N, C-alpha and C positions, 0 to 999 in steps of 0.2 A: 504494500500500500504506500502511496505517496505521502509526503509530509505536507503540513499546512502551507509552508512556503512555496512548495512546488505547485499546489493547487492554485495559490494566488498568482503565481507566475503564469500558469496556463490561462487563467481567466484574463489577465492583463494582455497576454498575447492575442487571445481570441477577440478581446475588445478592440485592440489596435487594428487587427485584421479587418474587423467589420467596419471600423471608422475609415480605414484606408480604402476599402471597397466603396464605401459611400462617397468618399471624396472623388474617386475615379469616375463613378457613375455620374456625379454632379458635373464634373468637368466635361464628360462626354455629352451629356444633355445640353449643357450651355453651348459647347462647341457646335453641336448639331443644330441647335436653334439659331445660332449666329450664321452658320453656313446656309441654312434654309432661308433666312431673311435676306442674305446676299443674293441667293439664286432667284428668289421670287420678287426682289425689289423691282418695282416698275421703272421702265426707262423714261427719261424726260423727253420733251419735244426735241431738244437739241441733241440728245443721244441718237434719236432716229435719223436726224439730218446727218450726223457724223457717220453713222453706219452706211447710209446710202452714198455719201461722198467718197468714203473709203472704198466701197465696192466698185464705184465707177472708175476710180483711179487705177492706172496701170496700162500695160500693153495687152491687147486681146485680139484674137483672130476668129474668123468664121470658116476656118479651113475644114473642120469636120463636116460642117453643113454643106460646103461646096463640094466635098468629096461624095457625099450622099446624093446631092441633087445639083450637078454642075450645069444643068440647063437653066436653072432659075437663080442660083446663088453663086457669088464669086468669093474668092479668098481675100477678104478685106482686112486690113490692119486698122484697128481702132486704138488710139492712145489718148489718155487723159491724165492730167496732172494738176496739182494746186497752182494757182496763178496769183491770187490775192484774197483778201478778206475784207468784206464791207464793214462799215461802222456798226451795223446791227448784228454782226456775227455771221452773216451769210458767207458761205464758202464760194469763191469764184474759181471754177476749173476751166482750163483750156482743153479743148477737144478737137481732134482731127481724125479723118479717115483717108486712107490711101490704099492702092493695091500693094500687095505684099512685096512685089519685086521693085516697086518705085515709091518707097516711103518718103523720099525727099520731094515728092510731087503730090501733096494732099489735094483731093478734090472737094473736101468738105472741111470747113473750119468754123468753130463756134466757141462761145463762152457759155458755160453752164453756171447758174447761180443756184445753190442748194441751201434750203432753209426750212424750218418747220412751217407747216401749214398754218394759216390764220386760224385762231381758235373757233371762229364761227363756221368753219368748213369741216366736213366729216372726212378728214384725211390726216395723214401724219407728216408727209414730207412734200414740199413743193420744189420742182425742178424747172427753172426757167432757162430757155435757150435764147441767146441773143447773137446778132451779127457782130462782126469785128470791124471797126472803122479802118484801121491800117492793117488789113489782113496779110499783106506781104511781109510785114515785120514779124509775123508770128509763125511762119512756116517752120515746122520741126522744133517748136518751142520746147517740148518735153525732152527732146533728145540733146538739147544744149546744156552746157554747164550753167549754173545759176547766174554767174557773172556775165553771161552772154545773152541773157533774156531781158526783155523789157521789165522795168521795175514795177512793183505792185501798184504804185500810184499811176503809172503809165497805163497799166492794164485797166484800171478802173475808168480812166479817161477814154479808153478805146472801146468801152462797151457800147455797142451800137443799137440798132433797132431791135426791139423785142420781137421774137419770132413765134415761139410757142411756150406753153406752160403745161406740165404734166403733174397731176396730183396723185401721189402714191399713198396707199394704205397698207398696213401690215397684212400679210396673207394669213388665212386661217390655218390652224394647226393641221398637219397632215398633208398640206400642199407642198409642192416642190419649191415654190418661190418664197422669198422673205418679204418682199414688197412688190406691189404691182399697181398700175394705174394708167390713166390716159388723159388726154386733153379733154376739156369740157365739151358737152354736146354742141355741135356746130363748128368745132375746131377754131382755126385762126385764118385770117385772110392770107391768100397765097395766089400769085398770078402766073407761076411758071407752067409752061406747056399747056395753056388753056384752062388751068385750074382757077377756081374762085376761092377755095378754102382747102385747108389741109388738117389732118388729124395725126396725132402721135400716141403711140403706146410704148410703155417701158416696164420691164420687169427685172427685178434684182433677185437672182437665185443664189443658192448656196455656192461656196467656193468662188465667189466673185464673178460668176457668169452673168452676162447682161444680154437681155433680149430687147431689140428695138424694132419698131414698125411704124414708118412714116408713109402716109399716102395723101395724094392730092385728088380733089374732086371738082367737077364743073357744076354749073347751076342745076343741071338735071340729075345730079347725084352719080354721074358716071366717073369711075376712077380713071384718071388721066396720067398719073405717074405713081411710082412706088410699086414694090413687089406685091403680087397678089396672093401668093401661096401661103404666106405666114411671115412672122417676124424673122429678122436676122438674128442669129445666135452667136454671140461673141464669148469665147472662152479664153482665160488667161494663157499667155504665150507658153507653149510647150517647149521642151528642150529640142531644139532643131537638130537635124542631122544633115550630112552631106547630100543624101538622096532627096531629102525634102526640098533642098534648094533648087533642084531641077525638076520638080513636079510640075506638070502642065497647069496645075491649079495656081501656081505662084507667078505665072507670066501674065503680063497685061493682055487683055483680049484684043483681037484685031479691030481696026477702025470701024468695020461694018457693025460692030457690036456696041459702039459708043453710045448711040441713042438709047439702046435698051438699058445700058448701065446708068446713064443719066436719069432715066425714068425711075430708077430704084432709090434715088436719093434727092434730098433738097440740095441743090447746088448753091454755089456762091451767088449772092444777090448782086 
């Protein structure tokens, strides 16, 4: 039989073990609650704008789509990068598109202004597209070193005519997209190739994939420019290979195809 001192020692040990277990459980519960709070914390309006701006940024290609459907889609290089920030916090992004083999000759250049939607609208992020006043000064803006680019104050001064606005909302759970939206009903005025108005659709998917679909219509509702089969799908630049460089998808199309290509995009004003 044990002595009294041994029984007292065992009791103290058991008590300390229980206390230590309680402390560990408490720490785990507090940590779990804190983590849950962090994970479930709702994003602010500016958080959504930042996520969309970050997803738009970078070099992306429509190569996979062009490979699947070369009759309707071309391998287009889309590149976007931060250019300035407005006083209200809106992010100004420079955007251009060019054929993969001729990135130094963009056929479309724009400024995007990304900011939260006005509180009275049922959307999360507003993306405005504007023309560029001194467009030649901005060719290959994103490919240049920062000291070779126009300064942020110059960028703001070169924001030209407003072209379109797309209103994005968070996608429902279970959908492949993160944000999606379009221009308002009726679109925006556009006179290229016989159009009277144009519409734009934009979707931000996981892994920074971007889908865009711009179309022009005449007074009778006939589509007069823009691809008809569906949006262009731009995916982040893959690791290129020597063979990729000589793929037919990467060479500019013949002159006979220029009109068709122009009809797929809103060209420079």
